[in-house]
C-alpha positions in Angstrom: -0.1 0.1 0.2 1.3 3.5 -1.0 1.9 6.3 1.5 -0.4 9.0 0.3 1.1 12.5 1.3 -0.5 15.7 0.5 1.7 18.8 0.3 0.1 22.0 1.1 0.2 25.6 2.0 -1.7 28.5 3.4 -0.7 30.8 0.4 0.4 30.5 -3.1 4.0 31.1 -4.2 6.1 29.5 -1.2 7.4 26.7 -3.6 5.1 23.7 -2.9 5.0 22.3 -6.5 8.6 22.6 -6.8 9.1 20.8 -3.5 6.8 18.2 -4.5 8.6 17.6 -7.8 11.9 17.3 -6.4 10.9 15.4 -3.3 9.5 12.8 -5.9 13.0 12.7 -7.7 14.7 11.8 -4.4 12.3 8.9 -3.6 12.4 7.5 -7.2 16.2 7.8 -7.2 16.1 5.5 -4.0 14.2 3.0 -6.0 10.7 3.9 -4.9 8.0 3.8 -7.4 6.6 7.5 -7.0 3.6 9.1 -8.6 2.9 12.9 -8.3 -0.5 13.7 -8.7 -1.8 17.4 -9.6 -5.1 18.1 -8.2 -4.8 21.8 -8.8 -7.6 21.8 -11.3 -7.6 24.7 -13.5 -4.3 26.2 -12.3 -2.2 23.1 -12.5 1.8 23.4 -13.1 3.4 20.4 -11.8 3.6 19.0 -15.5 5.5 22.3 -16.5 7.8 22.1 -13.3 8.7 18.4 -14.2 9.1 19.4 -17.9 6.4 17.0 -19.0 3.7 19.2 -20.4 4.2 18.1 -23.9 3.8 14.4 -23.2 0.3 15.0 -21.4 -2.4 13.1 -23.4 -4.9 12.3 -20.6 -5.4 13.9 -17.2 -7.1 13.1 -13.9 -10.4 14.4 -15.0 -10.3 12.1 -17.8 -9.8 9.3 -15.4 -12.8 10.5 -13.2 -15.3 10.8 -16.2 -14.3 7.4 -17.4 -12.6 8.2 -20.7 -9.3 6.5 -19.8 -7.9 4.2 -17.0 -5.8 5.7 -14.3 -2.5 4.0 -15.6 -3.1 5.3 -19.2 -3.4 8.6 -18.0 0.2 8.4 -16.1 3.1 10.2 -17.7 6.5 8.3 -17.1 9.6 10.9 -16.4 12.1 10.3 -19.0 15.0 11.1 -16.7 14.2 9.1 -13.4 13.1 5.7 -13.6 10.2 4.8 -11.2 8.9 8.4 -11.2 5.5 9.2 -12.7 3.2 12.2 -13.0 -0.7 12.0 -13.1 -1.4 15.6 -14.5 -4.3 17.7 -13.7 -6.8 19.5 -16.4 -6.2 23.0 -17.5 -9.8 23.5 -17.7 -12.1 23.4 -14.5 -15.2 22.4 -16.8 -18.7 21.8 -15.7 -18.0 18.5 -13.9 -17.8 18.9 -10.2 -14.7 16.9 -8.9 -15.0 15.9 -5.2 -12.5 14.3 -2.8 -14.3 11.0 -3.2 -13.5 11.2 -6.9 -9.8 11.9 -6.4 -9.6 9.1 -3.7 -11.3 6.7 -6.1 -8.5 7.3 -8.7 -5.7 7.2 -6.2 -7.0 3.7 -5.0 -6.6 2.5 -8.6 -2.8 3.3 -8.5 -2.4 2.4 -4.6 -1.1 -1.1 -5.3 1.4 0.0 -8.1 3.3 2.5 -5.9 5.3 3.2 -2.9 4.6 6.8 -2.8 1.9 9.1 -4.0 2.5 12.7 -3.5 -0.6 15.0 -3.9 0.2 18.5 -5.1 -2.6 20.5 -3.4 -4.0 23.9 -4.5 -3.0 26.8 -2.1 -5.7 28.2 0.1 -8.4 26.6 2.1 -11.4 26.5 -0.4 -12.7 23.5 -2.2 -9.4 22.3 -3.8 -7.8 22.1 -0.5 -10.4 19.6 1.0 -10.6 17.7 -2.3 -6.7 17.0 -2.1 -6.6 16.3 1.8 -9.5 14.0 1.5 -7.3 11.6 -0.4 -4.3 11.6 2.0 -3.1 9.7 5.0 -0.2 12.2 5.6 0.4 15.7 5.2 3.3 18.2 4.6 2.7 21.9 5.4 5.2 24.1 3.1 6.0 27.7 4.5 8.6 30.5 4.0 10.1 32.2 6.9 7.8 35.2 6.4 4.8 36.1 9.0 2.3 36.3 6.2 3.1 32.7 5.2 3.0 31.3 8.9 -0.4 33.2 9.6 -2.0 31.4 6.6 -0.2 28.0 7.2 -1.7 28.1 10.8 -5.1 28.2 9.4 -4.2 25.3 7.1 -3.0 23.2 10.1 -6.3 24.0 11.9 -8.2 22.5 9.1 -5.8 19.5 8.7 -6.7 18.6 12.3 -10.3 17.6 11.3 -9.0 14.9 9.3 -7.8 11.5 10.2 -4.1 12.0 9.1 -1.4 9.5 10.7 1.2 12.4 10.6 1.9 15.9 9.8 5.1 17.8 9.1 6.6 21.1 8.5 9.1 22.1 5.4 10.6 25.7 5.6 11.5 26.9 2.0 13.5 29.6 0.8 15.7 30.0 3.9 18.5 32.4 3.4 21.7 31.4 5.1 23.2 35.0 4.7 20.3 36.5 6.4 20.0 34.0 9.2 23.7 34.6 10.2 23.0 38.4 10.2 19.9 38.2 12.2 17.7 39.5 9.4 15.4 36.4 8.9 13.2 34.4 11.3 15.3 31.4 12.7 14.3 27.9 12.0 13.5 27.4 15.7 11.0 30.2 15.7 9.3 28.9 12.5 8.7 25.5 14.1 7.7 27.1 17.5 5.0 29.0 15.6 3.8 26.1 13.7 3.8 23.5 16.3 4.6 20.6 13.8 7.7 18.4 13.5 10.2 19.8 11.2 10.9 17.5 8.2 13.2 19.8 6.4 14.6 23.2 5.3 15.2 24.1 1.8 17.6 27.0 1.1 16.9 29.9 -1.2 18.8 28.8 -4.5 18.8 30.4 -7.9 19.2 27.2 -9.4 15.7 26.2 -8.1 14.3 29.4 -9.8 16.0 28.5 -13.0 14.8 25.1 -13.1 11.1 26.4 -12.5 11.5 29.0 -15.3 12.4 26.6 -18.0 11.0 23.3 -16.6 12.9 20.4 -15.3 14.8 19.7 -12.1 17.4 21.4 -10.4 21.2 21.1 -10.5 22.5 22.3 -7.4 24.8 20.6 -4.7 23.2 22.5 -1.8 19.7 22.2 -2.6 20.0 18.5 -3.7 21.6 17.7 -0.3 18.7 19.5 1.4 16.1 17.6 -0.7 18.1 14.3 0.0 17.9 14.8 3.8 14.3 15.8 3.6 13.6 12.4 1.7 15.4 10.7 4.2 13.6 12.2 7.2 10.1 11.4 5.6 11.1 7.8 4.6 13.0 6.8 7.9 11.7 9.2 10.2 15.4 10.5 11.0 15.8 14.5 11.9 18.6 15.5 9.8 18.2 19.1 8.7 20.2 21.1 6.2 22.3 23.8 7.6 21.5 26.9 5.4 23.8 28.9 7.6 26.9 26.9 7.6 28.8 28.7 4.9 27.9 32.1 6.3 29.7 31.5 9.6 33.2 32.6 10.6 35.3 35.3 8.8 35.0 33.8 5.3 31.1 33.6 5.9 31.2 37.2 6.9 33.0 38.0 3.4 30.3 36.0 1.6 27.5 37.7 3.4 29.1 41.3 2.4 29.5 40.0 -1.2 26.0 38.8 -1.5 24.6 42.1 -0.3 26.5 44.0 -2.9 25.5 41.8 -5.9 
């Protein structure tokens, strides 16, 4: 039986879809059969982030409407074995898609995969409930900004209404230079505000932005290490957190911080 994990956030723009894609890569690289499911119907971007938009023939709404089988709608990633995408539709359409519909589709895939990662729409409207309804676990993605934390707290309150086996936190876009100079909320402050176990910290990285802009996955040693630790924590329950501040400590770190400010 697959672990069904929904990735959600209080507000848009925190990098939830990017984290979903790269977490999927890490899991698949370890040999786990992984499918990423986009349930952001009408505003879907997971296929673009994965660089698979041109390969999409069917989507999840086609499966729900009986136009194809669930496995026919899957798009296999050309770069990573064991990684698949179940895309969403660009059109909301007239068909009302409920959480029960999504759960039915995921149940068709359950026995074929080790992990099912569900990319949830931002916010707390019907799309949120449709995605969470099908999940057994949840990951809440935030950035170290007060507006993100406030909205994420609302999401956590709603998640508590569901029978989830676990909930965890991922802090994205953490800048080590600002942490070292005391100009950004510390990891401990964010965890304290969210009241969730910390699964991982992902650094702010131009390589991630570049990958999202052109489609495809990141090519950065630092971020790849952060995603690797995140994957390990989720799979094994370890608590290894990437240290974004490490290279900005000491005299050389002081020089790096000052150079970064001037660039």
